[in-house]
C-alpha positions as CSV (number, residue, x, y, z in Angstrom):
1,M,-34.6,-2.3,26.2
2,K,-35.5,-5.1,23.8
3,L,-39.1,-3.3,23.6
4,Q,-37.9,0.0,22.9
5,S,-35.6,-1.5,20.3
6,G,-38.3,-3.4,18.9
7,L,-40.4,-0.5,18.8
8,L,-37.6,1.7,17.0
9,W,-37.0,-0.8,14.6
10,S,-40.9,-0.9,13.5
11,V,-40.6,2.8,13.2
12,F,-37.5,2.5,10.8
13,L,-39.3,0.0,8.8
14,L,-42.2,2.3,8.5
15,I,-40.1,5.2,7.3
16,L,-38.4,3.1,5.1
17,S,-41.4,1.6,3.4
18,S,-43.0,5.0,3.0
19,C,-40.2,6.6,1.1
20,V,-41.3,7.5,-2.6
21,S,-39.2,8.8,-5.4
22,F,-40.3,11.0,-8.6
23,E,-40.1,10.6,-12.2
24,K,-39.7,13.7,-14.1
25,F,-41.2,14.2,-17.5
26,S,-42.1,17.3,-19.5
27,I,-45.2,18.5,-21.2
28,E,-46.1,21.7,-23.2
29,V,-48.8,24.2,-21.5
30,Y,-50.3,27.1,-23.2
31,K,-49.6,30.2,-21.1
32,P,-51.3,33.8,-21.2
33,S,-49.2,36.7,-22.2
34,E,-47.9,39.1,-19.7
35,L,-49.3,42.2,-21.8
36,H,-52.8,41.9,-23.0
37,L,-53.2,44.3,-25.9
38,A,-56.9,45.9,-25.8
39,P,-59.2,44.4,-28.9
40,N,-59.2,47.6,-30.8
41,V,-55.6,47.3,-31.5
42,K,-55.6,46.0,-35.1
43,K,-52.5,47.8,-36.6
44,I,-49.2,47.9,-35.2
45,A,-45.8,49.5,-35.8
46,I,-42.4,48.2,-35.0
47,I,-39.8,50.7,-34.4
48,S,-36.2,50.6,-33.2
49,R,-35.1,53.8,-31.4
50,N,-31.5,52.9,-31.5
51,L,-30.4,53.7,-28.4
52,K,-27.3,52.6,-26.8
53,Y,-25.5,53.0,-23.2
54,V,-22.6,55.1,-23.4
55,N,-20.6,52.5,-22.0
56,D,-21.5,50.0,-24.7
57,T,-18.5,50.4,-26.9
58,L,-17.6,46.8,-27.9
59,Q,-19.5,46.5,-31.1
60,N,-16.4,45.5,-33.0
61,Y,-14.9,43.5,-30.3
62,Q,-15.1,40.0,-29.4
63,V,-13.8,37.3,-26.6
64,K,-11.5,34.6,-28.1
65,N,-10.3,32.1,-25.5
66,R,-10.4,34.7,-22.9
67,H,-8.8,37.5,-24.7
68,L,-10.6,40.6,-25.9
69,I,-9.5,41.2,-29.5
70,K,-10.7,43.5,-32.2
71,D,-12.5,42.4,-35.3
72,K,-10.3,42.5,-38.5
73,I,-13.3,43.9,-40.6
74,K,-15.8,46.4,-39.2
75,F,-19.5,45.4,-39.7
76,N,-22.4,47.2,-38.2
77,F,-23.7,44.0,-36.2
78,D,-26.2,46.1,-34.4
79,S,-28.2,46.8,-37.3
80,L,-28.2,43.3,-38.5
81,A,-29.6,42.1,-35.1
82,I,-32.0,44.8,-34.9
83,K,-33.5,44.0,-38.3
84,T,-33.3,40.2,-37.7
85,C,-34.8,40.9,-34.2
86,L,-37.8,42.9,-35.4
87,D,-38.5,40.6,-38.5
88,S,-38.6,37.6,-36.3
89,L,-40.9,39.3,-33.9
90,S,-43.3,40.5,-37.1
91,G,-43.5,37.0,-38.1
92,R,-44.6,35.6,-35.1
93,L,-47.2,38.3,-34.3
94,L,-48.6,38.0,-38.0
95,A,-49.2,34.2,-37.6
96,Q,-51.4,34.8,-34.6
97,N,-53.8,36.6,-37.3
98,Q,-54.9,39.0,-34.4
99,F,-53.8,41.9,-36.4
100,D,-54.8,43.5,-39.6
101,S,-51.5,44.9,-40.6
102,I,-47.8,44.9,-39.1
103,L,-45.4,48.0,-40.0
104,I,-41.8,47.8,-39.6
105,L,-39.8,50.9,-39.7
106,P,-36.4,50.8,-41.1
107,V,-33.8,50.3,-39.0
108,N,-32.1,53.4,-39.8
109,T,-35.0,55.6,-39.5
110,F,-33.6,57.0,-36.4
111,P,-29.8,57.5,-35.8
112,K,-27.9,55.8,-33.0
113,N,-27.9,57.7,-29.9
114,Q,-25.8,57.0,-26.9
115,V,-27.2,57.9,-23.6
116,K,-26.6,57.2,-19.9
117,E,-29.9,56.1,-19.3
118,I,-32.7,54.4,-21.2
119,R,-35.8,56.8,-20.9
120,P,-39.0,57.2,-22.7
121,A,-39.2,59.9,-25.4
122,N,-41.4,63.0,-25.1
123,I,-45.0,62.1,-25.5
124,E,-45.3,64.1,-28.7
125,W,-42.7,61.9,-30.4
126,Y,-44.8,59.0,-30.2
127,K,-48.0,60.8,-31.1
128,T,-46.5,62.0,-34.3
129,I,-45.2,58.3,-35.2
130,S,-48.7,57.0,-34.3
131,N,-50.2,59.3,-36.4
132,K,-48.1,58.9,-39.4
133,T,-48.1,55.2,-39.2
134,G,-52.0,55.1,-38.5
135,A,-50.8,52.6,-35.7
136,D,-52.9,51.7,-32.9
137,A,-50.0,50.7,-30.7
138,L,-46.1,51.2,-31.3
139,I,-43.7,48.3,-30.2
140,L,-40.6,50.0,-29.7
141,L,-37.0,48.1,-29.2
142,D,-35.6,50.8,-27.3
143,M,-32.2,49.2,-26.6
144,F,-30.5,46.3,-28.2
145,S,-26.9,45.1,-27.1
146,C,-24.9,41.5,-27.7
147,F,-21.7,40.4,-27.4
148,Y,-19.8,37.5,-28.8
149,S,-17.2,35.1,-27.1
150,L,-15.6,32.0,-28.6
151,T,-13.8,29.3,-26.4
152,N,-11.8,26.7,-28.4
153,D,-11.2,24.6,-25.4
154,N,-11.0,20.8,-26.2
155,P,-12.6,18.8,-25.9
156,N,-15.7,21.1,-25.8
157,P,-15.6,24.4,-27.8
158,T,-18.2,26.8,-27.3
159,V,-19.7,30.0,-28.4
160,N,-21.8,32.6,-26.3
161,V,-23.9,35.5,-27.3
162,V,-25.0,37.9,-24.4
163,T,-27.8,39.7,-25.3
164,S,-29.6,42.6,-23.4
165,N,-32.8,44.6,-24.7
166,I,-35.3,46.9,-23.5
167,W,-38.9,47.0,-25.0
168,S,-41.7,49.3,-24.5
169,V,-45.4,49.9,-26.1
170,Y,-47.3,52.9,-26.8
171,G,-51.0,52.7,-26.8
172,A,-52.5,55.4,-29.3
173,K,-55.7,55.5,-27.3
174,E,-54.3,55.5,-23.9
175,Q,-51.5,58.0,-25.6
176,R,-48.7,56.7,-23.0
177,I,-46.5,54.0,-22.6
178,I,-48.6,51.2,-21.6
179,D,-45.7,48.5,-21.0
180,R,-41.7,48.2,-20.5
181,F,-40.1,44.9,-20.6
182,T,-36.3,43.8,-20.0
183,Q,-34.5,41.0,-21.3
184,V,-31.0,39.7,-20.6
185,D,-29.9,36.3,-21.8
186,T,-27.2,34.1,-23.1
187,L,-27.2,31.7,-25.9
188,Y,-24.8,29.2,-26.3
189,W,-23.8,26.4,-28.7
190,D,-21.6,23.6,-28.0
191,E,-20.7,20.0,-29.5
192,L,-22.9,18.0,-27.4
193,D,-26.0,16.3,-29.0
194,E,-29.4,15.8,-27.5
195,N,-28.2,12.9,-25.7
196,G,-25.0,14.7,-24.3
197,Q,-22.5,13.2,-26.8
198,Y,-19.9,15.0,-28.4
199,R,-20.5,15.6,-32.1
200,K,-18.2,17.4,-34.3
201,L,-19.9,20.7,-34.9
202,R,-18.8,23.7,-36.5
203,M,-19.3,26.5,-34.2
204,P,-21.2,29.7,-35.7
205,D,-18.8,32.9,-36.4
206,K,-20.0,36.2,-34.9
207,K,-22.1,37.4,-37.5
208,S,-24.2,34.2,-37.8
209,A,-24.3,33.7,-34.0
210,I,-25.7,37.3,-33.1
211,A,-28.1,36.9,-36.1
212,L,-29.6,33.4,-34.5
213,A,-29.5,35.2,-31.2
214,A,-31.4,38.2,-32.7
215,E,-33.9,35.8,-34.0
216,V,-34.3,34.4,-30.5
217,I,-35.0,37.7,-29.0
218,G,-37.6,38.6,-31.2
219,E,-39.4,35.2,-30.8
220,N,-39.1,35.5,-26.9
221,Y,-40.6,39.0,-26.7
222,S,-43.5,38.0,-28.9
223,K,-44.5,35.5,-26.0
224,H,-44.9,38.5,-23.6
225,I,-47.5,40.2,-26.0
226,L,-49.3,36.8,-27.1
227,P,-50.5,33.5,-25.3
228,A,-47.8,31.0,-26.3
229,W,-46.7,27.4,-25.7
230,A,-44.3,26.8,-22.9
231,K,-42.4,23.6,-21.8
232,V,-42.8,22.7,-18.2
233,D,-41.7,19.6,-15.9
234,R,-44.3,17.5,-13.8
235,T,-43.4,14.3,-11.7
236,I,-45.1,11.2,-11.2
237,M,-44.9,9.4,-7.4
238,Q,-43.3,6.4,-7.3
239,N,-42.9,4.0,-4.7
240,S,-41.3,0.1,-4.4
241,N,-44.8,-1.4,-5.3
242,P,-44.7,-3.5,-8.5
243,E,-48.3,-1.9,-9.3
244,F,-47.5,1.7,-9.1
245,K,-44.2,0.8,-11.1
246,K,-46.5,-0.6,-13.8
247,A,-48.8,2.7,-13.8
248,T,-45.6,4.9,-14.2
249,K,-44.7,3.1,-17.1
250,L,-48.1,3.5,-18.5
251,A,-48.3,7.1,-17.7
252,Q,-45.0,7.6,-19.3
253,N,-46.2,6.2,-22.3
254,T,-49.1,8.4,-22.5
255,K,-51.5,5.6,-21.5
256,W,-53.2,7.6,-18.7
257,E,-56.3,5.9,-18.6
258,E,-55.0,2.6,-17.7
259,A,-52.6,4.1,-15.0
260,V,-55.7,5.7,-13.6
261,V,-57.4,2.3,-13.1
262,I,-54.4,1.1,-11.1
263,W,-54.0,4.2,-8.7
264,Q,-58.0,4.2,-8.3
265,N,-57.4,1.0,-6.8
266,Y,-55.4,2.3,-3.8
267,S,-56.9,5.5,-3.4
268,G,-59.0,4.2,-0.7
269,S,-56.0,1.9,0.6
270,K,-55.6,1.8,4.6
271,N,-51.9,2.2,4.0
272,K,-51.3,6.0,4.1
273,M,-48.1,5.8,1.7
274,K,-50.2,4.0,-1.0
275,R,-53.1,6.0,-0.9
276,V,-51.3,9.5,-0.8
277,T,-49.0,8.1,-4.0
278,A,-52.3,7.1,-5.5
279,L,-54.3,10.4,-5.0
280,Y,-51.0,12.4,-6.3
281,N,-50.9,10.5,-9.3
282,L,-54.7,10.9,-9.8
283,A,-54.5,14.4,-9.7
284,L,-51.7,14.6,-12.2
285,A,-53.9,12.3,-14.4
286,S,-56.7,15.0,-14.0
287,E,-54.3,17.8,-15.0
288,M,-53.3,15.8,-18.3
289,N,-57.0,15.5,-18.9
290,G,-58.0,19.2,-18.5
291,N,-59.6,18.9,-15.4
292,I,-57.7,21.4,-13.0
293,D,-60.5,21.7,-10.6
294,Q,-60.5,17.8,-9.8
295,A,-56.5,18.0,-9.8
296,I,-56.6,20.5,-7.0
297,E,-59.3,18.5,-5.0
298,L,-57.6,15.5,-5.1
299,T,-54.4,17.2,-3.8
300,N,-56.3,18.6,-1.0
301,Q,-57.4,14.9,-0.2
302,A,-53.5,13.7,-0.4
303,A,-52.4,16.7,1.7
304,K,-54.7,15.6,4.7
305,V,-53.7,12.0,4.2
306,S,-50.1,12.9,4.1
307,S,-50.2,15.2,7.1
308,G,-47.9,14.0,10.0
309,L,-44.5,12.9,10.7
310,F,-43.9,9.9,8.6
311,L,-44.9,11.2,5.6
312,S,-43.7,14.7,5.6
313,S,-41.5,14.4,2.6
314,E,-44.7,13.1,0.6
315,N,-46.7,15.8,2.1
316,E,-44.1,18.4,0.9
317,A,-44.5,17.3,-2.8
318,V,-48.3,17.3,-2.7
319,R,-48.6,20.9,-1.3
320,K,-45.7,21.9,-3.9
321,Y,-48.0,20.6,-6.8
322,S,-51.1,21.7,-5.4
323,A,-49.6,25.4,-5.8
324,V,-48.4,24.7,-9.2
325,L,-52.1,23.8,-10.0
326,Y,-53.5,26.9,-8.4
327,L,-50.8,28.8,-10.4
328,R,-52.2,26.8,-13.6
329,K,-55.8,27.4,-13.0
330,N,-55.1,31.4,-12.6
331,E,-53.2,30.8,-16.2
332,I,-56.3,29.4,-17.8
333,N,-58.7,31.9,-16.3
334,K,-56.2,34.7,-17.9
335,L,-56.2,33.0,-20.8
336,N,-59.9,32.9,-20.9
337,N,-60.2,36.3,-20.5
338,Q,-57.8,37.4,-22.9
339,Y,-59.6,35.3,-25.7
340,E,-63.0,36.7,-24.8
341,T,-61.8,40.2,-25.1
342,R,-60.4,39.7,-28.3
């Protein structure tokens, strides 16, 4: 029994010593667009079809403190929102300098039409607009809907704007709809600052909140058409070793080269926990330096070292990060292809 207990205690200490933690941080990466417009698309026309679902009848209503109430003064919030949304999209597209011209048709070009389903129009309808505008592609906001709510509960009042929108793109050369895209999102405001502390802030009224939400919707849709920066999370693998803690602090202060020196000292360690931690973090440093292939190779090494019973959590973290790196490599390849064909 003493021998067995001693063995169990040794196993317990081994497991305990192999436990790691993770320090999260955020970076911005350049992501490819989901839709890639052909290089010959130089002139774009942006249009609202002004379609609404038949059951979308709450334009002049809002929720205040969980009660549905009618606006005292009627205002065409749809027109305001759509115009703001299209202007925001146009501004983002023009900033990229990939198109010669962008034309926005007036919001009231087509009358509001309530329908049971949002379907494409007859193909001749698109051809006619394309011919009249001379556009190589039509970007169409098929449907835009939003709803405002305000909660004055103390100590944390909030404002929410729920938005729903459907987009499509018509290619003049293809003479067909080449893309359809749907967004549903909620934007909210409260009195918390960046540190989670309460501040006395004025909540936006319905008109202001809807305009702000519409601007965000246009900006977000531009990321579907053009490459854009996006914030993503990464994690540094940490353990109780003082040297690793020092390396973590260096990396957090963007002193990656100094952190790499420390991790490299343990990349060949006989202690598997230290070795896998070092290899994982070296892979992370490689990604920060733009060397995705080297990062993938290092995670492959870390996965082999951490295979087995006692480093299962580390192995899982390594494999998850490896999957992220493969996805990032595909994104970079897609970005390169998009720029080569512009």
